[in-house]
C-alpha positions in Angstrom: -26.2 -2.8 -21.0 -25.5 1.0 -21.9 -22.3 1.5 -24.6 -19.9 2.0 -21.8 -20.8 -1.6 -20.9 -20.6 -1.8 -16.7 -18.4 1.3 -16.5 -21.0 3.0 -14.6 -21.8 0.2 -12.4 -18.2 -0.5 -11.5 -17.4 3.4 -11.1 -20.1 3.7 -8.5 -19.4 0.9 -6.4 -16.1 -0.9 -7.7 -16.2 -3.5 -4.6 -19.7 -4.1 -4.8 -19.4 -4.7 -8.4 -16.7 -7.1 -8.5 -18.3 -9.3 -5.4 -21.1 -9.1 -7.4 -19.9 -10.3 -10.2 -17.7 -13.2 -8.3 -21.4 -14.4 -6.7 -23.0 -14.5 -9.9 -20.7 -15.8 -12.1 -17.9 -17.9 -10.1 -14.1 -18.1 -10.6 -14.1 -16.7 -14.4 -16.1 -13.9 -15.3 -16.1 -11.7 -18.4 -17.8 -8.2 -18.6 -17.0 -4.7 -20.8 -15.6 -1.6 -18.8 -16.0 0.9 -21.8 -14.0 -0.4 -24.9 -12.7 -3.4 -23.0 -13.7 -6.6 -22.0 -12.5 -7.5 -18.8 -12.0 -11.6 -17.5 -12.3 -11.2 -13.4 -10.4 -14.3 -12.3 -11.2 -15.3 -8.7 -9.6 -18.7 -7.9 -5.9 -18.8 -6.6 -4.8 -21.2 -9.3 -5.7 -19.2 -11.9 -4.6 -15.9 -10.0 -1.1 -17.6 -9.6 -0.6 -18.5 -13.8 -1.4 -14.7 -14.0 1.0 -13.3 -12.0 3.7 -16.0 -11.4 3.7 -18.9 -13.9 2.4 -17.0 -17.1 3.5 -13.3 -16.4 5.2 -13.1 -19.5 1.8 -13.3 -21.3 0.5 -10.0 -19.6 1.6 -6.3 -19.1 0.2 -3.5 -16.8 -3.3 -2.5 -17.9 -3.9 0.5 -20.2 -5.0 2.2 -16.9 -1.7 2.1 -15.4 0.3 2.7 -18.3 -1.9 6.0 -18.3 -1.1 6.7 -14.7 2.2 7.9 -16.1 0.6 11.3 -16.0 0.4 10.7 -12.1 3.2 9.1 -11.6 5.7 9.2 -13.9 7.9 6.6 -15.7 8.8 4.8 -12.2 8.6 1.0 -10.9 5.0 1.1 -10.5 4.5 1.6 -14.8 7.4 0.5 -16.0 7.8 -2.8 -18.0 10.5 -5.2 -19.5 14.1 -4.1 -19.7 13.4 -1.0 -18.0 11.7 -2.3 -15.0 13.9 -5.1 -14.5 17.0 -2.9 -14.7 15.4 -0.2 -12.4 14.5 -2.5 -10.0 17.8 -4.2 -10.0 19.2 -0.7 -9.0 16.4 -0.3 -6.1 16.8 -3.5 -4.5 19.9 -2.7 -2.2 17.6 -0.1 -0.4 15.1 -3.1 0.6 17.5 -5.5 1.6 16.5 -7.0 5.0 19.6 -5.5 6.8 19.0 -1.8 5.5 15.2 -2.6 6.4 16.7 -3.5 10.0 18.4 -0.5 10.1 15.5 1.7 9.4 13.3 0.1 12.2 14.4 3.1 14.6 13.3 5.7 12.4 10.3 3.8 12.0 9.2 3.5 15.9 10.7 7.1 16.6 8.2 8.7 14.0 5.3 6.0 15.6 6.2 7.2 19.1 6.2 10.9 18.1 2.8 11.0 16.6 1.2 8.6 19.1 2.9 10.7 22.3 0.4 13.9 21.2 -2.9 12.1 20.8 -5.2 13.7 23.2 -7.0 11.1 25.9 -10.6 11.0 25.1 -10.5 12.7 21.8 -11.6 11.6 18.5 -8.7 11.3 16.4 -8.4 10.4 12.6 -5.9 7.8 12.9 -5.4 7.3 9.2 -4.4 11.2 8.8 -1.8 10.3 11.6 -0.3 7.4 9.8 -0.2 9.2 6.6 2.0 11.8 8.3 4.0 8.9 10.3 4.8 7.1 7.3 5.2 9.8 5.1 8.1 11.1 7.4 9.8 7.7 7.8 9.9 7.1 3.7 11.4 10.6 3.9 14.2 9.8 5.9 14.8 6.3 5.3 14.3 6.1 1.5 15.1 9.6 0.6 17.9 10.5 3.2 16.2 13.6 4.0 14.4 15.0 7.1 11.0 15.9 5.6 8.8 16.8 8.9 8.5 20.1 8.6 7.5 19.8 4.9 4.8 17.1 5.6 2.2 19.3 5.2 3.2 20.3 1.8 4.0 17.1 0.4 0.2 15.5 1.9 -1.1 18.3 0.0 0.5 17.7 -3.1 -0.4 13.8 -2.7 -4.0 14.7 -2.4 -4.0 16.8 -5.7 -2.2 13.7 -7.5 -4.7 11.0 -6.2 -7.4 13.5 -6.7 -6.3 13.6 -10.6 -6.2 9.7 -11.0 -9.3 9.6 -12.5 -8.0 11.3 -15.7 -5.8 7.8 -16.0 -9.4 6.1 -16.8 -9.7 8.6 -19.7 -8.4 7.6 -23.1 -6.9 11.1 -23.8 -6.1 11.6 -20.2 -3.0 12.7 -20.9 -3.8 15.1 -23.2 -6.8 16.7 -20.7 -3.7 16.8 -18.2 -2.4 19.9 -19.8 -5.8 22.2 -19.4 -5.3 24.3 -16.7 -8.8 23.2 -15.1 -10.3 21.0 -12.6 -8.2 17.9 -12.0 -5.7 18.6 -14.6 -5.1 21.7 -12.7 -4.3 19.6 -9.2 -2.6 17.4 -11.1 0.0 20.0 -12.2 0.4 21.9 -8.9 0.8 18.4 -7.2 3.5 17.5 -9.7 4.9 20.6 -9.8 5.3 20.4 -5.8 6.7 17.2 -5.3 9.2 17.4 -8.9 10.6 20.7 -7.3 11.1 19.1 -3.7 12.6 16.2 -5.4 14.9 17.8 -7.7 16.3 19.9 -4.5 17.3 16.8 -2.7 19.2 15.2 -5.9 20.9 18.4 -6.5 21.7 18.7 -2.5 22.9 14.8 -2.7 25.2 15.7 -5.7 26.5 18.6 -3.8 27.3 16.9 -0.7 28.7 14.1 -2.6 28.2 11.3 0.3 26.0 8.5 0.1 23.7 8.0 2.9 22.9 4.6 2.4 19.4 5.3 1.3 17.7 4.4 -2.0 18.0 8.3 -3.1 22.1 7.6 -2.8 21.9 4.5 -4.8 20.4 6.0 -8.0 22.4 9.3 -7.6 25.8 7.5 -7.1 25.0 4.4 -9.5 27.9 3.1 -11.6 28.4 5.0 -15.1 26.7 2.1 -16.9 23.8 1.9 -14.3 23.3 5.8 -14.0 20.1 7.4 -14.5 19.1 10.7 -15.8 17.8 12.7 -13.1 14.3 12.7 -14.1 14.2 8.9 -14.1 15.7 9.4 -10.7 13.0 11.6 -9.9 10.1 9.3 -11.1 11.8 6.4 -8.9 12.0 8.9 -5.9 8.4 10.1 -6.5 7.0 6.4 -7.0 8.5 5.2 -3.9 7.8 8.2 -1.9 4.2 7.6 -2.6 4.3 3.9 -2.6 6.4 3.8 0.7 4.1 5.7 3.0 0.7 5.3 1.7 -0.1 1.8 1.6 1.5 1.2 5.0 -0.2 3.8 6.6 -3.6 2.6 5.1 -2.8 -1.0 6.5 -2.2 0.6 10.0 -5.1 2.4 10.2 -7.4 -0.4 9.5 -5.2 -2.5 12.0 -6.0 0.2 14.3 -9.8 -0.1 13.6 -9.6 -3.8 13.8 -8.4 -3.6 17.4 -11.2 -1.0 18.4 -13.7 -3.1 16.5 -12.2 -6.4 18.4 -11.5 -5.7 22.4 -10.7 -9.3 22.8 -8.3 -8.9 20.4 -6.6 -5.6 21.4 -6.3 -7.4 25.2 -3.9 -9.9 23.4 -2.1 -7.5 21.3 -1.8 -5.2 24.9 -0.5 -8.9 26.6 1.9 -9.3 23.9 3.5 -5.6 23.8 3.7 -5.8 27.7 5.4 -9.2 27.7 7.9 -8.2 24.7 8.5 -5.0 25.4 7.6 -3.4 29.0 8.9 -0.2 29.5 11.1 0.0 26.3 10.6 1.0 22.8 10.5 -1.9 19.9 13.8 -2.7 18.1 14.1 -4.3 14.6 14.5 -7.8 16.8 11.1 -7.2 18.1 9.5 -7.9 14.4 9.5 -11.3 15.2 8.8 -11.5 18.3 5.4 -10.2 17.9 2.9 -12.5 16.2 -0.2 -11.2 17.6 0.8 -8.0 16.2 1.9 -9.4 12.9 -1.6 -11.3 12.8 -3.8 -8.3 13.1 -1.9 -6.5 10.4 -2.0 -9.7 8.5 -5.5 -9.7 8.7 -5.8 -5.7 8.0 -3.9 -6.6 4.8 -6.2 -9.4 3.9 -9.9 -7.2 4.7 -8.5 -4.0 3.2 -6.1 -4.9 0.7 -4.2 -2.0 -0.5 -4.2 -3.4 -4.2 -8.2 -4.1 -4.1 -7.9 -5.2 -7.9 -4.9 -6.2 -9.9 -5.1 -5.6 -13.5 -3.1 -7.0 -16.4 -3.6 -6.9 -20.4 -3.0 -10.1 -22.2 0.0 -9.7 -24.6 -0.6 -13.3 -26.2 -3.8 -15.8 -26.0 -4.3 -17.1 -22.5 -6.3 -20.3 -21.2 -8.2 -19.5 -18.0 -9.6 -23.0 -16.8 -12.1 -23.7 -19.5 -12.0 -19.9 -21.2 -10.3 -18.4 -24.0 -8.7 -15.1 -23.2 -8.0 -13.3 -26.5 -4.5 -11.0 -26.4 -5.7 -7.6 -25.8 -8.5 -8.3 -23.3 -7.7 -7.1 -19.8 -7.4 -9.9 -16.9 -8.5 -8.5 -13.2 -7.6 -10.7 -10.5 -8.8 -8.8 -7.3 -7.5 -9.6 -3.7 -10.6 -8.0 -2.4 -12.9 -11.0 -3.5 -10.2 -13.7 -3.1 -9.0 -12.4 0.3 -12.8 -12.9 1.5 -13.7 -15.8 -0.2 -15.3 -18.7 2.2 -13.6 -21.6 0.4 -10.0 -20.1 1.8 -11.0 -18.4 4.4 -13.5 -19.8 7.1 -15.8 -17.3 8.6 -13.8 -14.6 6.3 -15.2 -11.0 7.5 -14.0 -11.9 11.0 -10.9 -10.6 12.2 -9.2 -13.8 13.2 -5.1 -13.3 14.1 -4.5 -16.9 14.7 -5.1 -17.5 11.0 -1.5 -16.5 10.6 0.3 -18.9 13.3 2.8 -20.9 11.5 0.7 -24.1 11.9 -2.4 -22.6 10.6 -0.9 -21.7 7.1 0.6 -24.8 6.2 -2.4 -25.9 4.3 -3.0 -22.5 2.8 -3.7 -22.3 -0.6 -1.0 -20.4 -2.7 -1.9 -17.0 -4.1 -5.4 -17.0 -1.7 -3.3 -13.8 -0.3 -1.8 -11.6 -2.6 -1.7 -8.2 -0.9 1.5 -7.3 -2.8 1.2 -8.7 -5.9 2.9 -11.7 -7.0 6.0 -12.8 -9.4 8.7 -10.9 -11.1 6.4 -7.5 -10.2 5.7 -8.2 -6.4 6.0 -5.0 -4.2 9.9 -4.5 -4.2 9.0 -2.6 -0.4 7.0 -6.0 0.9 9.5 -6.5 3.8 9.5 -2.6 4.7 6.1 -2.6 4.9 5.7 -5.5 7.0 8.3 -4.4 9.3 6.9 -0.6 9.8 3.6 -1.9 10.2 4.4 -4.6 12.9 6.7 -2.2 15.0 4.2 1.1 14.8 1.3 -1.0 15.5 3.2 -2.1 19.1 4.6 1.2 20.0 0.9 2.7 19.7 -1.3 -0.3 21.4 2.0 -0.1 24.0 0.2 3.5 24.8 -3.4 3.4 23.8 -6.8 1.4 24.0 -8.8 2.3 21.0 -12.3 2.7 21.1 -14.7 3.3 17.7 -16.3 6.7 17.0 -20.0 5.6 15.9 -20.8 9.1 14.4 -17.9 8.7 12.3 -17.9 5.6 10.6 -15.3 4.7 8.2 -16.1 4.8 4.5 -14.1 2.7 2.1 -12.7 4.4 -0.8 -11.1 2.2 -3.9 -9.0 4.5 -5.9 -4.8 3.5 -6.4 -5.2 1.8 -3.4 -8.0 1.1 -1.1 -8.1 3.8 1.5 -10.6 5.4 4.0 -12.5 8.6 2.0 -12.8 10.7 5.5 -10.7 9.0 7.4 -10.6 6.4 10.5 -11.8 8.1 13.3 -11.1 6.4 17.0 -11.3 7.7 20.3 -7.8 6.8 22.3 -7.7 6.0 25.8 -4.4 5.8 27.8 -3.4 2.7 29.1 -0.8 4.2 32.2 -1.4 7.3 33.7 2.6 8.0 33.0 4.9 6.6 30.9 7.0 5.4 34.2 3.5 3.3 34.8 4.2 1.2 31.7 5.2 -2.6 32.8 9.1 -4.0 33.1 10.0 -6.5 30.5 
C-alpha cells in the first residue's frame, strides 16, 4: 500500500472501489485514504446508527467542510447551532403546501423543454433536465425568472463542480486563491453566481415585497433571525445548486431506465394516459402516478445522488463489534447498500413494483436513504419527489424513448453521482399532434 493508502485506487474508480471493499470485507471495513482511516458501514442498522440514532457523535467529513471554498457556509456544510438556525429559517419554503404551489412551475418548465425536442434526433436528456430544473429552482426558490440566464448559470456551476477536487486537498482553501487551473475556474464561477444572487437580494429589498419564496424568507426574516447578506447568498447558492442538480440527475437516469426497459415505459404510458389524458399534470396528480414514482425511486436506488455519505467521529463509536475512534471517518455508501441483494432481490434490475405499498411494508429501515437521514436529511426531499414525478409524467405523455448505443452513459461520481458526458436518448413522438393525445 502506498503512503496515500488506498486514495489512488479510490480516486481512479470510487464506485468500483467501494463495491469491492464491501464484497471482500462485509458490513464493516476499514481502509485508509491519505491521512484518514475510513470505516465503511453497509448494513442498514449501522447506517441508521450513524445518520439517526447516534448522529450527535458525528460531524460532516473534512472534505465536505473544505467544500466551503466552493459552496460557502450554507446548509450543506454548516454544523451545530448554525445548521439548526438556518434550517429553521429555510423550512417554510419547503412546506408541503408551498411545494404544491410550485407544481405548476415544475410542469410548465418540463413541458417547455420537452416540446422542442426533435423526433428521431439523439438528445442529451441530462442537459435538458439540468436546464429545466435550474429554471424551476430559480423561479420557485429565488422568485426570479432565470430562463434567459440559464446558460451563464450553467457554465458557472460547471466551473464550481470542476474545482471541487480542491476540497480533497488539505490546503485547498489556500490553493483556491491561485490564478491557475481549477482555482481560476472556481474564482470565475463563484464570482458569476455571487454577482447574480447579490443582484437578486438587492432587487428584492428594493421592491420590498415578499414573494413567498425562499429568498423572501431570508431577506424579510424577523430581526432576531435576520442573516447577513453573505449568509443569505451562501444559502441561496447552496439551494440553487442542490435544488436542481440532484433532481436533474434523478430525472435523466429515470428516462434512461425507461429507454432500457420498454415494458416499464409502456406501463408509464398507460398510467399517464389514464390519469392525465390530454391535460397537463397538477400537484394533485403526484400521488396518482405510482408507476412514475416507482421509476423515480428505482433511479434514486440505482443511481443515488449522494453516492457516499461521509461523517467524522467526534467521539468514540461502536459499529457492530468494531471500535471506531474519535477522529476517524465513517462512510455509509448508498451506492453499495442500494444494490445489496440481501435487501433488494435482483438488485440491478429496474423494478418499479418494489415501491407498491404492499411491497414496502417489510423493507429494512435505512436500506434506502438517497436523501440521507436524521436531522440532516435533505430539506428539499418533498420538492425533489414532486418535481421528479410530475416532470417524468410530462415527458412520458409526449415521447417514447430509445437508447443511443454509440453514446453510452458513463457515471461521474463527484459531489453527486452525475453522468459524465450526458444521457443520450432518441425521442420518438407518441402522437402526431398534441390533439391526438387521449382524453382522460
